[in-house]
N, C-alpha and C positions, 0 to 999 in steps of 0.2 A: 607647439602648445604644450608647457609642461604641465602635467594633470596632478593638482594637489588634492589633499583629502578633503579640505572646504570646498572644493568645486564639486562635489557630489552630494546627492541626498544623503544625509548621515544615516541613515538605516542602512543603505546599500553600502556604505563603506564599512560598516562593521560586519556585514555576514561574510560568509565563506561559502567556498564550493564546498557540496557534503564529502565527510570524512569518508563515507562508502566511493565516491567517484576519486577522490586522491587518491586512497591506498590502491584501488584497481589500475588506477594509471601509472602508477609507481611500479607496482609487480609485474605489468604487462612486460615491460623491457626485460626480463628475466628469462633465459630461454629455457625451453621445455616445462614453464610454469602450468601447473594444473589450477584454472580457476574455478573457484565456486563462489564467485563475488556477488555477482548482478542477477536481479531477478528477472530473468529474461528466458521465456522458454526455449528450449532447446528442438520444441516442435516447428514446422514448417506450416504458414496459413493454409488450411485446405484449400484444395484445386478449386473446387466449386465458388468458393468465394473469389480466388483469382481470376477465375472466367469471367465472374459478374465485372470486376475492374477492368478488364481486358476489355470487354464489350462496351461498358462505359466511355472508356478512351475513343473505341470505335463509331460509336454513336454521338461524339462529340458533347458530350457531359465536361463541358470544361471552362463552365460558367459559374459565377455565384450563385447559391443559393440563399434564401431568406436569411434572417439573422437566425434563428430558432433549429437551422436545419431543413434538411427534405421533410415534408408532412409525412410521406409512406416510411420514413425511416424511425420517425418519433412514433409511429403508430406501430412499428415491428418491435421498439423498446419498450413500451407501452404493454403490448401483448405479451413480450417475453416476461415481465415483472409479473404480470398478473397469473400466468401459466405456471412459473418458477416457484413464486413467493407468495401467490395471492394478494397481491398490492393492486390498485386501481389509480391509474394515472390518466386524466383526458391528454392526448395526444397535442391538441390543439394548443393548448394555453398551460400546461405543466410537465413539458418535457424540452429540455434543451440539447441540442447535438453540441458538445466541445472537443476542442483539438485536445484528446486523451483524457485521463481521468484526472491528471497534473492540472489543467488548464481548469477544469471543473472544481476541485480543491480552491485556486484561487478566487476563481470567481467568486464563489460560496463565501469564501471569507472576508473577501474584500467588501462584500455587501452588506456584510452583519456588523461588521468591528467599526468601532469607533474609538478616537484617542481615550484612553482612561479605561476602557475595556480588559477584562481578565477573560482569557479562554483556558478552560483545564485540559490541559494535554497529559494523558496519561503514558507514561514512561516505562520502559522503553518503546521507543516509537520510531516509524518509519519519519525520518527528520524533515520532510517537505515543507511540513504544515508551518513550522517555527516562523523561518523567515517570512514567509507570507503574512504570517499574524503581525511580526514586527514591523512589516513593511505598511502594514495599516494602520501603525501606530496603537495597535492595542498591546496587551502582554500576555506571552504564554507561562501559565504556574502549571510545574510539573507535577502531576501524582503519582506517585511511586508506585507502580503495580507489583514490584518483585516482591513487596511482603506478602502477596497473596497468591505466589504462584502466577503473577502474572494476569491475573481475572479481576475484572472490573466486579466491584459490590456495589449495592446499595449504601451499605455502611462505610465502605471506603470512600464513596462521593460525599457522605454526609460529614464523616469526620474532616474531610479534605475542607470544603465549605466552611465549617465551623472553625478551622484553624486559619482562616483568612477572613476575619470580620469585616475588614475594611475595604475589601474588594468587590468590585462591579461585576459579578460573573454573568457575562451575555451567553456562555455556550461551552460544548463539549466537544473534542472529538472522539470519534468511534471510528476505531479502523479496525474490521473483523470480517473473514479469520485474517490476523494479525499479521504483520511485517513489523517487526522480527520473529515473533515467538512462534507462528502458527497456531497462537490458541483461539479458539472461537466459542460459541456460546449456543446452549439449548433454549427451548422454547421458554421454560419458567423464569431462566436466568434474564431472558431479554423482557419479558414481561415486568418482570422487578425492577429492572433497571428504567425501562420506560415511564413507570410510575414514580420512581424518584426523580428523574430529570423534569418531568411535568411538575411535579411538587417545587421545585426549586428555579421554575420559569427558565430553564435552559434551552436555547437552540442546538439540535443536534446536528452537527456536520457528520455524516455517517457514510465512508468511504468503504465501501463492500465490493471492491472491485475482484476480490479472491472468491466471490460467494458461489461460485459453479465447481470449487476446488474444497470440498469438505469429505471429510473421510467418517463415515460412520453414522452421519447424520445429516438431515437437510436442512441447507442455510436458511434461519429465519431471520428477515428484517425487522429492524427496530421500528420502522414506516408503519409496520403490520399494526402497533398500538397506538401510536402519537403521529400521526401523517401531518398533521398540521405543524409539530414542532420540528420536524425532521427535515433536512435537505440530504437527498440520498444521493451519492455517487455513483456510477458504475462504469464499464467500458468494456471493450471486446480484447483488451492487451492480454489478459490472462485466459479468458474463457476460449478463445479462438487463435490464440498465438497471434497475435495482430499488433505486438508493442508498436512496431514501426509505421503503422497505418493512422496511427493518432487521431481514434474515436473512443470519445466517453461521454457521459449522459449526466444530468442534473433532472432529479424528479423533485418537486417541491408544490406547495400550494399555488395556484395561479397568482394571487399576491406576492408571493416571495418570487417566484418564476418571472414576473413583469419587471423585478426591480433588479434581478440577477442578468435578466437578456440585456439591460443598458451597458453593465459591466462587461459581460461576453462581447457585444459589439465593439465596444471600444478596444477590448484587447486583440481580436482577430477576426472580425467582420464576420466569418463564419468558418466553421471545419471544410475541409477539402471536397469538392462534390465527389471525385471520383470514389474517395476512400467512404462516402456516404453511402454511394450507389453499392459498393461492397458489403457495407455494413446492413444493409437490408438483406443480403443473398444470406449473408451470417445468421442473421437472428429469426429468420424464416425457415430455409431449407437446410438451415445448419442449427438449429435450436438445440441439438443434443450433443454438438460438436466437441463439446469439454469431457464428454462422459470417456471415451478410450484415453484420453490425456488422465483424466483423474486415477484411472486404474491402474496405469504407470507409474504416476507420480506415489501413489499410495504404496506403491512394492519398493520402490526406492526410498522412501520415508522410511519404510520399516527396517530394509536393510540397514541406512546409514543409522538410524535411532539406536538400534542394536551394537553396532561395530562402537559407537561413540559411548554409548553407556558401559560396555564391556571393559572400555579403556578408563571408566572413572569419572567421566563427565556425568555432571546433572543435568537433566533435561524436563522441562515441562514436556509431556508428550504433546506433540502437535497435531491438530485434530483438523486442520485446514492450511490452505496456501503452500508453499513449497520452501519452506525455511526449518531449519534447527537451529534452537536460539541455547546455548550449552555453557553451563558454568567450568570454567577451567578448573580442574582437580587440582587438590591440594598437593605442594610440594613441586609446584610450576610457578613460571613467573603469573602472578595475579594481576599484573598490568597488562590488559589486553592487547594493547598497541606492540608492546615489546613482545608478547607471546606470539602474535601473529607476524611481527617482521622476521623473528627469529625461526618460526616455519617455513615461510617463505624463502630464507634465506638459507637456510641448511637443508630442506626437503622439499622444497619447489612446488610447496602448496599453498594457494592463497584464499584464506577465509577472512571475513571482516570482523574488526575488532568490535566488541559491543557497545563503546563508546562512541561507536558512529549514530548509536540510534539515541543518546542520550547519556548523562553521567550517571544514571540508575545502571547503565550496560555495563559499568565497569566489572572485569573480573568473567567477563562473558565474551563468547564468540558467537556469530552467526555464519552459517554456509547456506547456500541454495543448492537443493536436490535438484533444480531444473535442468538436470545435465544427463547424458547417455547412464545406463548401469554400468558400461565400461568406462566410462571416465568416473563415475563414484567409486566404483573397485580400484581404480589405481589411486583415487584420491585417499581413500581410507587405506590400502595398504601404505602410502606416505606418511598418513596421521599415527598408523599406528607403530611405523619404525618410529617416528619423531618420540611418541608418548614411552616408549619402551626402550630409549636410549638414556643411560643413567646420567649423561654427562649433561642433559637438558633440565635435570632437575634443579632446583633451587635449595632443597631441603631433604 
């Protein structure tokens, strides 16, 4: 059968695979390419977590769990949030185990969005939220954070909403520590934003999957101040180097959790049982597994930041996650895709064009420093050679 455009859901026909994935696949075929493209920790899952999964296999934990996930894992997740961030969720009816944070995002947004709703999407931002909003027949409206060094403030939100008087604003995306900028927030900033969001009657879909990777301050969840308005997302991918295990979490009020559970059930039934058993180990005996990784990431950040700043890149200093989002220096091609293609072709270094995170990312590039120091040193040597070659300048 020939597939025509009108055979498909019209929203699906219009969306594309993300620029991040497209660019990564395009450059992967180039021999000797150094890639700093994807947000993939280079650390391995801790051995004690792997041992727990092996034991689960041997003990025949190969059957479905309940829709919400193993109660023991939900209890461990609630306890983790309480100990680390002072949050209090009832494991029985305020926590869902999801197939990674990505499914958590899809479940949350599908649950709250109606046709005609608008969701504020601070930009630049990790692009996964956008097609999910569109699939729910709502409208993503992009709030440019570049005008404020990528920091969301109450004034920025107030002005944005005032500039769109005809929109029905249902919610806002919070992603912090942020992908792609690495920007995060201190307590006073979060407290002020919480009051702003409550005043505007917004649902807050708060993706805090990088919460264990902050530098110089402890992560503060916005759910601390407005728990009933927040749908909190977290997971094990970044904190425990468990990207492939696909374990995420949704935390919310009982009323909201009851509704999200229905969406979650029809999407996936339940998360993988063996991975859930590993998650229990990660969140109990491995509650501080992220700490040595965080120390290493901070050293990598400092090295990459200094190198790129010395080369003329303007960078909003990242205080979390493992990304650098940098403005291409004057005198070089300001078209981010053209710049990254040229760098990949000539010097075999792959970083992501800023436009992969929205039109507000034009003129910027993102790189992930979730790579070994040896690889980062090689990458920075190649970037330095490219930037110091006069033939690569446009002016």
